[in-house]
NUZAVEX-599715 format. One record per residue: residue number from 1; residue in one letter; x, y negated, z negated of N, C-alpha, C in turn. Coordinates in Angstrom, 3 decimals. Last residue first. Layout:
N
> NUM,A,X,Y,Z,X,Y,Z,X,Y,Z
...
***
This chain:
209
> 209,X,93.210,-109.958,-86.968,93.250,-110.386,-88.364,92.025,-109.914,-89.139
> 208,X,94.197,-107.162,-84.998,93.259,-108.256,-85.191,93.295,-108.659,-86.657
> 207,X,97.668,-106.410,-84.469,96.343,-106.114,-85.037,95.481,-107.358,-85.107
> 206,X,100.162,-107.156,-83.705,99.255,-106.726,-82.640,97.841,-106.437,-83.148
> 205,X,101.487,-107.663,-86.075,101.190,-108.786,-85.193,100.188,-108.442,-84.107
> 204,X,101.904,-105.103,-87.020,100.929,-105.951,-87.691,100.520,-107.115,-86.795
> 203,X,103.811,-104.240,-85.113,102.605,-103.437,-85.394,101.525,-104.290,-86.050
> 202,X,105.845,-106.124,-85.265,105.014,-106.091,-84.062,103.724,-105.303,-84.289
> 201,X,107.013,-105.398,-87.695,106.377,-106.715,-87.549,105.430,-106.737,-86.359
> 200,X,108.050,-102.893,-86.975,107.026,-103.003,-88.006,106.279,-104.322,-87.930
> 199,X,109.927,-103.710,-85.073,108.841,-102.823,-84.670,107.702,-102.873,-85.689
> 198,X,111.675,-105.238,-86.625,110.910,-105.879,-85.555,109.726,-105.021,-85.116
> 197,X,112.725,-103.209,-88.285,112.015,-104.354,-88.860,111.114,-105.000,-87.809
> 196,X,114.034,-101.643,-86.359,112.933,-101.089,-87.140,112.080,-102.205,-87.742
> 195,X,115.977,-103.445,-85.476,115.015,-102.898,-84.513,113.798,-102.326,-85.231
> 194,X,117.368,-103.801,-87.862,116.655,-104.937,-87.273,115.620,-104.471,-86.251
> 193,X,118.461,-101.250,-88.111,117.492,-101.716,-89.100,116.715,-102.922,-88.609
> 192,X,120.197,-101.210,-85.911,119.125,-100.219,-86.004,118.048,-100.669,-86.978
> 191,X,121.936,-103.343,-86.596,121.137,-103.397,-85.364,119.957,-102.427,-85.423
> 190,X,123.095,-102.341,-88.937,122.318,-103.587,-88.979,121.402,-103.664,-87.767
> 189,X,124.465,-100.153,-87.933,123.319,-99.927,-88.804,122.463,-101.174,-88.958
> 188,X,126.428,-101.528,-86.423,125.537,-100.571,-85.792,124.294,-100.314,-86.618
> 187,X,127.795,-103.120,-88.335,127.027,-103.760,-87.269,126.025,-102.808,-86.616
> 186,X,127.305,-101.740,-91.670,128.108,-102.122,-90.516,127.193,-102.603,-89.389
> 185,X,125.903,-103.113,-94.718,125.876,-102.218,-93.562,126.824,-102.696,-92.479
> 184,X,125.792,-104.993,-96.751,126.148,-103.622,-97.111,126.231,-102.658,-95.932
> 183,X,125.104,-107.468,-95.760,126.065,-107.410,-96.861,126.590,-106.001,-97.100
> 182,X,123.091,-107.181,-93.962,124.437,-107.368,-93.425,125.501,-107.308,-94.519
> 181,X,120.761,-107.174,-95.403,121.314,-105.875,-94.999,122.735,-105.998,-94.460
> 180,X,120.447,-110.000,-95.870,120.545,-109.033,-96.971,121.209,-107.738,-96.521
> 179,X,120.284,-111.144,-93.316,121.317,-111.576,-94.256,121.538,-110.538,-95.343
> 178,X,117.989,-109.906,-92.299,119.292,-109.667,-91.677,120.429,-110.044,-92.614
> 177,X,115.990,-111.006,-93.967,116.259,-109.566,-93.963,117.650,-109.272,-93.403
> 176,X,116.199,-113.708,-93.176,116.340,-113.343,-94.582,116.706,-111.854,-94.705
> 175,X,115.434,-113.436,-90.566,116.801,-113.868,-90.872,117.161,-113.552,-92.315
> 174,X,112.691,-112.538,-90.935,113.702,-111.734,-90.244,115.131,-112.139,-90.593
> 173,X,111.387,-113.274,-94.266,111.388,-113.276,-92.813,112.585,-112.531,-92.244
> 172,X,109.232,-114.281,-96.989,110.350,-113.511,-96.439,110.251,-113.502,-94.922
> 171,X,107.304,-115.062,-99.138,108.188,-115.963,-98.382,109.434,-115.236,-97.876
> 170,X,104.252,-113.158,-98.759,105.530,-113.396,-99.414,106.448,-114.243,-98.527
> 169,X,102.047,-112.957,-97.131,101.841,-113.248,-98.547,103.120,-113.619,-99.274
> 168,X,102.350,-112.231,-94.409,102.408,-113.631,-94.809,102.208,-113.951,-96.279
> 167,X,102.525,-110.069,-92.733,101.256,-110.275,-93.440,101.197,-111.649,-94.096
> 166,X,105.154,-109.999,-92.000,104.214,-110.639,-91.078,102.849,-110.858,-91.732
> 165,X,106.277,-108.557,-94.123,106.678,-109.949,-93.897,105.654,-110.679,-93.031
> 164,X,105.169,-106.012,-93.764,104.808,-106.805,-94.940,105.139,-108.273,-94.731
> 163,X,106.509,-105.207,-91.443,105.055,-105.382,-91.416,104.594,-106.252,-92.580
> 162,X,109.124,-105.046,-92.442,108.806,-105.954,-91.343,107.317,-106.242,-91.263
> 161,X,108.715,-103.044,-94.350,109.144,-104.373,-94.788,108.846,-105.404,-93.700
> 160,X,108.035,-100.912,-92.709,107.031,-101.408,-93.648,107.414,-102.784,-94.196
> 159,X,110.438,-100.489,-91.419,109.283,-100.970,-90.644,108.211,-101.544,-91.554
> 158,X,111.860,-99.404,-93.523,112.221,-100.744,-93.051,111.099,-101.325,-92.187
> 157,X,110.632,-96.918,-93.706,110.584,-97.816,-94.862,110.917,-99.250,-94.456
> 156,X,111.208,-95.723,-91.260,109.832,-96.130,-91.529,109.743,-97.073,-92.714
> 155,X,113.705,-94.738,-91.213,113.577,-96.161,-90.897,112.129,-96.645,-91.028
> 154,X,113.519,-92.034,-91.460,113.577,-92.795,-92.707,113.493,-94.298,-92.459
> 153,X,113.633,-90.984,-88.852,112.332,-91.161,-89.507,112.375,-91.984,-90.781
> 152,X,115.379,-92.014,-86.222,115.619,-91.795,-87.647,114.327,-92.039,-88.424
> 151,X,114.822,-92.632,-83.578,115.850,-91.637,-83.849,116.121,-91.355,-85.306
> 150,X,112.742,-94.120,-82.790,114.017,-94.826,-82.901,115.161,-93.880,-83.251
> 149,X,110.772,-92.265,-83.009,111.123,-92.702,-81.661,112.434,-93.486,-81.654
> 148,X,110.568,-92.198,-85.752,111.066,-91.007,-85.056,111.507,-91.385,-83.644
> 147,X,109.322,-94.648,-86.193,110.715,-94.477,-86.602,111.351,-93.261,-85.937
> 146,X,106.731,-94.123,-85.300,107.545,-95.101,-84.580,109.021,-94.945,-84.926
> 145,X,105.966,-92.262,-87.245,105.977,-91.876,-85.832,106.844,-92.825,-85.014
> 144,X,106.121,-93.899,-89.545,107.009,-92.744,-89.396,107.101,-92.315,-87.941
> 143,X,104.137,-95.904,-89.083,105.551,-96.252,-89.217,106.468,-95.058,-88.997
> 142,X,101.475,-96.646,-88.094,102.137,-95.360,-87.830,103.656,-95.538,-87.897
> 141,X,99.488,-98.346,-90.527,100.470,-98.372,-89.439,101.121,-97.002,-89.308
> 140,X,96.680,-100.050,-91.734,97.335,-98.758,-91.557,98.257,-98.826,-90.349
> 139,X,95.514,-102.187,-94.286,95.996,-102.024,-92.917,96.827,-100.745,-92.840
> 138,X,92.867,-103.392,-96.318,93.859,-102.355,-96.041,94.218,-102.334,-94.560
> 137,X,90.815,-104.730,-97.971,91.999,-105.374,-97.399,93.120,-104.376,-97.158
> 136,X,88.719,-103.748,-99.380,88.520,-103.933,-97.939,89.760,-104.450,-97.218
> 135,X,89.222,-101.146,-101.782,89.535,-102.505,-101.328,89.267,-102.618,-99.831
> 134,X,87.872,-98.770,-102.298,88.561,-99.450,-103.393,88.926,-100.891,-103.047
> 133,X,86.878,-97.871,-99.948,85.923,-98.018,-101.046,86.533,-98.739,-102.239
> 132,X,89.194,-97.613,-98.444,88.254,-98.681,-98.127,87.195,-98.902,-99.191
> 131,X,90.217,-95.277,-99.511,90.927,-96.537,-99.743,89.993,-97.710,-99.498
> 130,X,88.281,-93.496,-98.500,88.473,-93.626,-99.942,89.195,-94.924,-100.288
> 129,X,88.649,-93.819,-95.740,87.360,-94.140,-96.342,87.514,-94.369,-97.843
> 128,X,91.273,-92.902,-95.458,90.945,-94.292,-95.115,89.630,-94.720,-95.765
> 127,X,90.911,-90.229,-96.217,91.778,-91.100,-97.006,91.456,-92.566,-96.718
> 126,X,89.218,-89.304,-94.196,88.780,-89.258,-95.600,89.609,-90.201,-96.459
> 125,X,90.838,-89.608,-91.957,89.594,-90.367,-92.054,89.086,-90.412,-93.494
> 124,X,92.946,-87.762,-92.440,93.199,-89.196,-92.413,91.948,-90.031,-92.574
> 123,X,91.890,-85.141,-94.758,92.305,-85.675,-93.456,92.378,-87.200,-93.507
> 122,X,93.425,-83.939,-97.826,92.325,-84.546,-97.068,92.797,-85.098,-95.734
> 121,X,94.838,-80.828,-98.418,95.179,-82.233,-98.192,94.047,-82.848,-97.365
> 120,X,94.128,-78.477,-100.978,93.887,-78.968,-99.618,94.254,-80.443,-99.532
> 119,X,96.025,-75.976,-102.757,95.236,-77.208,-102.691,95.083,-77.603,-101.233
> 118,X,97.445,-73.682,-102.452,96.708,-73.835,-103.708,95.840,-75.090,-103.735
> 117,X,99.137,-73.292,-100.304,97.742,-72.898,-100.156,96.908,-73.038,-101.409
> 116,X,101.663,-74.268,-100.317,101.472,-72.914,-100.859,100.029,-72.431,-100.749
> 115,X,101.236,-76.826,-99.386,102.036,-75.911,-98.572,101.816,-74.464,-99.015
> 114,X,99.879,-77.867,-101.589,99.189,-77.735,-100.296,99.919,-76.727,-99.419
> 113,X,101.843,-77.828,-103.542,100.585,-77.106,-103.774,99.812,-76.892,-102.484
> 112,X,103.824,-79.538,-102.512,104.073,-78.100,-102.591,102.779,-77.308,-102.751
> 111,X,102.263,-82.039,-100.357,102.936,-81.556,-101.568,103.029,-80.037,-101.583
> 110,X,102.866,-83.341,-97.137,102.089,-82.423,-97.957,102.876,-81.964,-99.179
> 109,X,102.722,-86.467,-96.117,103.734,-85.496,-96.531,103.053,-84.569,-97.520
> 108,X,101.204,-88.190,-93.344,101.151,-87.496,-94.628,102.385,-86.639,-94.862
> 107,X,101.457,-91.325,-91.888,102.009,-89.973,-91.829,101.956,-89.302,-93.200
> 106,X,100.635,-93.993,-92.096,99.618,-92.962,-91.883,100.152,-91.539,-91.935
> 105,X,101.375,-96.471,-94.518,101.868,-95.599,-93.463,100.903,-94.414,-93.326
> 104,X,99.627,-99.352,-95.445,99.771,-97.908,-95.617,100.296,-97.230,-94.360
> 103,X,99.114,-101.952,-97.453,99.799,-101.654,-96.202,100.205,-100.194,-96.291
> 102,X,96.546,-103.728,-99.048,97.243,-102.451,-98.882,97.870,-102.392,-97.498
> 101,X,95.641,-106.022,-101.601,95.937,-105.758,-100.205,96.799,-104.498,-100.108
> 100,X,93.036,-106.298,-103.961,94.384,-105.815,-103.647,94.534,-105.560,-102.160
> 99,X,90.476,-106.863,-104.650,91.206,-107.899,-103.902,92.619,-107.469,-103.523
> 98,X,89.468,-104.779,-106.207,88.854,-105.055,-104.898,89.542,-106.134,-104.067
> 97,X,92.580,-103.321,-107.354,91.289,-103.937,-107.628,90.695,-104.322,-106.273
> 96,X,95.098,-100.943,-108.531,94.406,-101.785,-107.578,93.138,-102.402,-108.135
> 95,X,96.198,-99.147,-110.283,96.727,-100.508,-110.295,95.982,-101.466,-109.358
> 94,X,94.714,-96.727,-110.016,95.186,-97.198,-111.317,95.493,-98.696,-111.302
> 93,X,94.005,-96.383,-107.407,93.029,-95.989,-108.417,93.426,-96.469,-109.811
> 92,X,96.331,-97.044,-106.005,95.183,-97.961,-106.009,94.203,-97.646,-107.123
> 91,X,97.890,-94.735,-106.329,98.294,-95.990,-106.967,97.118,-96.963,-107.063
> 90,X,96.418,-92.848,-104.813,96.758,-92.574,-106.210,97.089,-93.871,-106.959
> 89,X,96.385,-94.041,-102.285,95.141,-93.827,-103.019,95.405,-93.632,-104.507
> 88,X,99.112,-93.936,-101.669,98.387,-95.208,-101.660,97.127,-95.097,-102.497
> 87,X,99.587,-91.220,-101.704,100.194,-92.038,-102.749,99.542,-93.414,-102.806
> 86,X,98.307,-90.468,-99.386,97.730,-90.033,-100.664,98.306,-90.846,-101.821
> 85,X,100.100,-91.746,-97.413,98.713,-92.154,-97.647,98.082,-91.711,-98.958
> 84,X,103.269,-93.218,-97.932,102.536,-91.956,-97.784,101.084,-92.207,-98.206
> 83,X,104.251,-95.657,-98.413,104.935,-94.906,-97.364,104.240,-93.579,-97.088
> 82,X,102.473,-98.523,-99.152,102.516,-97.071,-99.325,103.192,-96.408,-98.136
> 81,X,102.291,-101.283,-101.019,102.925,-100.815,-99.786,103.151,-99.314,-99.961
> 80,X,99.900,-103.281,-102.385,100.458,-101.936,-102.468,101.000,-101.580,-101.086
> 79,X,99.586,-106.403,-104.020,99.839,-105.660,-102.781,100.373,-104.277,-103.129
> 78,X,98.807,-107.057,-106.604,98.368,-107.906,-105.495,98.505,-107.181,-104.155
> 77,X,97.704,-105.203,-109.382,98.580,-105.262,-108.207,97.975,-106.182,-107.150
> 76,X,96.150,-104.826,-111.670,96.690,-106.158,-111.419,97.640,-106.226,-110.220
> 75,X,95.246,-102.418,-112.734,94.297,-103.213,-111.936,94.825,-104.599,-111.564
> 74,X,97.560,-102.422,-115.429,96.550,-101.718,-114.650,95.589,-102.714,-113.992
> 73,X,100.538,-104.449,-115.050,99.349,-104.003,-115.782,98.353,-103.303,-114.861
> 72,X,103.718,-103.314,-114.078,102.536,-104.067,-113.673,101.338,-103.567,-114.476
> 71,X,106.686,-103.420,-115.780,105.470,-102.631,-115.617,104.297,-103.529,-115.261
> 70,X,108.845,-105.075,-116.328,108.822,-104.352,-115.051,107.541,-103.565,-114.799
> 69,X,108.042,-108.343,-117.573,108.136,-106.907,-117.831,108.062,-106.167,-116.510
> 68,X,109.723,-111.013,-115.783,108.574,-110.384,-116.421,108.892,-108.934,-116.748
> 67,X,111.589,-114.040,-115.695,111.533,-112.587,-115.539,110.346,-112.042,-116.322
> 66,X,110.122,-117.083,-114.347,110.862,-116.302,-115.338,110.784,-114.823,-115.013
> 65,X,109.296,-118.580,-111.988,109.510,-119.207,-113.287,110.390,-118.393,-114.221
> 64,X,108.495,-117.369,-109.766,109.315,-118.558,-109.575,109.722,-119.194,-110.874
> 63,X,108.481,-113.797,-109.506,108.094,-115.040,-110.163,109.032,-116.179,-109.789
> 62,X,107.362,-110.519,-109.261,108.036,-111.609,-108.555,107.548,-112.932,-109.129
> 61,X,107.847,-107.262,-109.949,107.209,-108.453,-110.521,108.003,-109.644,-110.013
> 60,X,107.412,-104.231,-108.485,108.153,-105.481,-108.347,107.318,-106.618,-108.920
> 59,X,107.679,-100.830,-109.048,106.929,-102.031,-109.406,107.842,-103.238,-109.231
> 58,X,107.744,-97.930,-107.164,108.533,-99.089,-107.590,107.599,-100.266,-107.843
> 57,X,107.483,-94.472,-107.325,106.765,-95.740,-107.345,107.666,-96.836,-107.883
> 56,X,107.211,-91.275,-105.986,108.132,-92.344,-106.359,107.363,-93.660,-106.287
> 55,X,106.439,-87.830,-106.355,105.989,-89.216,-106.242,107.074,-90.183,-106.717
> 54,X,108.672,-85.437,-104.758,107.843,-85.920,-105.853,107.457,-87.375,-105.645
> 53,X,110.374,-85.083,-102.617,109.042,-84.514,-102.523,108.115,-84.915,-103.650
> 52,X,113.205,-85.047,-104.489,112.742,-85.067,-103.099,111.392,-84.360,-103.034
> 51,X,113.182,-84.918,-107.276,113.791,-86.066,-106.611,113.321,-86.175,-105.176
> 50,X,110.197,-83.960,-108.970,111.368,-83.622,-108.165,111.884,-84.846,-107.435
> 49,X,108.225,-85.201,-110.527,108.946,-84.051,-111.074,110.199,-83.702,-110.280
> 48,X,108.629,-88.739,-109.756,107.881,-87.525,-110.037,108.795,-86.401,-110.485
> 47,X,109.668,-91.818,-111.194,109.924,-90.707,-110.289,109.115,-89.501,-110.736
> 46,X,109.432,-95.369,-111.209,109.077,-94.084,-111.809,109.246,-93.001,-110.753
> 45,X,110.935,-98.552,-111.846,110.686,-97.395,-110.978,110.313,-96.164,-111.789
> 44,X,110.831,-102.078,-111.647,110.724,-100.891,-112.478,110.333,-99.713,-111.612
> 43,X,112.352,-105.175,-111.221,111.953,-103.924,-110.583,111.932,-102.806,-111.611
> 42,X,111.848,-108.588,-110.980,112.083,-107.485,-111.905,111.533,-106.220,-111.277
> 41,X,113.060,-111.526,-109.685,112.448,-110.250,-109.337,112.843,-109.205,-110.377
> 40,X,112.726,-114.940,-109.139,113.070,-113.920,-110.127,112.332,-112.634,-109.763
> 39,X,113.803,-116.627,-106.143,112.775,-116.070,-107.017,113.351,-115.057,-107.993
> 38,X,115.365,-117.632,-104.109,115.335,-118.342,-105.381,114.328,-117.828,-106.374
> 37,X,115.616,-116.094,-101.945,114.708,-117.236,-101.805,114.536,-117.974,-103.125
> 36,X,117.114,-114.008,-102.830,117.776,-114.992,-101.975,116.906,-116.223,-101.728
> 35,X,115.113,-112.533,-104.029,116.100,-113.213,-104.876,116.833,-114.293,-104.088
> 34,X,113.883,-111.487,-101.751,113.159,-112.450,-102.582,114.100,-113.220,-103.504
> 33,X,115.888,-109.763,-100.838,115.347,-110.808,-99.960,114.654,-111.898,-100.769
> 32,X,116.163,-108.070,-103.043,117.265,-108.957,-102.677,116.807,-110.075,-101.744
> 31,X,113.662,-106.751,-102.935,114.037,-107.531,-104.104,115.165,-108.507,-103.805
> 30,X,113.891,-105.457,-100.466,112.879,-106.495,-100.645,113.214,-107.373,-101.849
> 29,X,116.002,-103.689,-101.097,116.136,-104.654,-100.002,115.141,-105.796,-100.182
> 28,X,114.835,-102.228,-103.211,116.071,-102.988,-103.420,116.243,-104.062,-102.340
> 27,X,112.632,-101.044,-102.006,112.410,-101.959,-103.127,113.651,-102.814,-103.369
> 26,X,113.917,-99.459,-100.067,112.999,-100.521,-99.650,112.782,-101.526,-100.774
> 25,X,115.314,-97.660,-101.711,116.051,-98.591,-100.854,115.167,-99.758,-100.435
> 24,X,113.145,-96.297,-102.825,114.020,-97.095,-103.687,114.826,-98.090,-102.861
> 23,X,112.012,-95.031,-100.528,111.231,-95.938,-101.358,112.132,-96.875,-102.168
> 22,X,112.898,-93.139,-98.747,113.599,-94.423,-98.810,112.864,-95.467,-99.613
> 21,X,111.800,-90.639,-98.794,111.277,-91.587,-97.802,111.998,-92.927,-97.810
> 20,X,112.692,-89.034,-100.846,113.267,-88.813,-99.534,112.784,-89.770,-98.469
> 19,X,109.714,-88.724,-102.761,111.165,-88.660,-102.690,111.659,-88.331,-101.294
> 18,X,106.987,-90.764,-101.550,107.530,-89.555,-102.158,109.039,-89.543,-101.960
> 17,X,105.614,-93.913,-102.555,105.836,-92.880,-101.551,106.264,-91.605,-102.252
> 16,X,105.145,-97.454,-102.941,104.962,-96.078,-103.379,105.174,-95.110,-102.217
> 15,X,105.597,-100.544,-104.310,105.986,-99.714,-103.172,105.909,-98.270,-103.643
> 14,X,103.643,-103.191,-105.470,104.051,-101.808,-105.689,104.428,-101.177,-104.356
> 13,X,103.744,-106.425,-106.846,103.805,-105.590,-105.652,104.283,-104.195,-106.023
> 12,X,102.527,-109.391,-108.072,102.751,-107.983,-108.408,102.655,-107.103,-107.172
> 11,X,103.727,-112.456,-108.980,103.129,-111.728,-107.867,103.526,-110.266,-108.046
> 10,X,102.998,-114.303,-112.006,103.831,-113.453,-111.153,103.028,-112.819,-110.024
> 9,X,101.660,-116.248,-109.561,102.890,-116.104,-110.328,102.566,-115.538,-111.711
> 8,X,100.605,-116.274,-106.185,100.288,-116.031,-107.584,101.601,-115.819,-108.324
> 7,X,101.811,-117.113,-103.901,100.362,-117.268,-103.992,99.881,-117.076,-105.421
> 6,X,104.882,-118.951,-104.398,104.117,-117.712,-104.352,102.623,-118.020,-104.440
> 5,X,107.672,-120.637,-102.829,106.471,-120.605,-103.653,105.706,-119.310,-103.421
> 4,X,111.274,-120.693,-103.091,110.035,-120.455,-102.365,108.868,-120.419,-103.342
> 3,X,113.656,-123.132,-103.909,112.873,-121.993,-104.379,111.566,-121.890,-103.595
> 2,X,116.759,-123.880,-102.589,115.337,-124.200,-102.574,114.532,-122.958,-102.930
> 1,X,119.634,-124.034,-104.624,118.862,-123.261,-103.646,117.386,-123.651,-103.735
***
């Protein structure tokens, strides 16, 4: 198998969100896409206090040479893919640096403390400003809103994979994605996931570089 090349080896990617957003599925799909390109992928995951609604973070160490420890060192993430905006900020403050690229879904999911009135959730402009102070390389997409239009909000995770592919840092693409999901899904679900992937790719493609 021809092995794809990476901009950095290892290439460190974090997918972050909250329970119920499909974070783990996204990391598995992306890991399989990269493995199919001949790359070594090590995945490490951490979960918050609750399975649904708690923080979820997946570390992917991607290499053309060997397997690495699943834990990305602090300040060494190359890309952060965030399914929830506050989680993007939380991860960036530990694992990011001024060169880290960020792909962030804009739809917030309020934690229990906010729902109960014990804390306040910052507005979107505040979050964007805070992320921008940590790195200038951030892009924001309305993945959840677009997924709702497709009839399934959890497809936002697949949109983020499509958007990530178009960013061009990783050797992944549409046919690669289709091959991976076709192994485990029926034709109807493959079609829905391809539609989500394409929508995510179009979101990034329509942005100014």
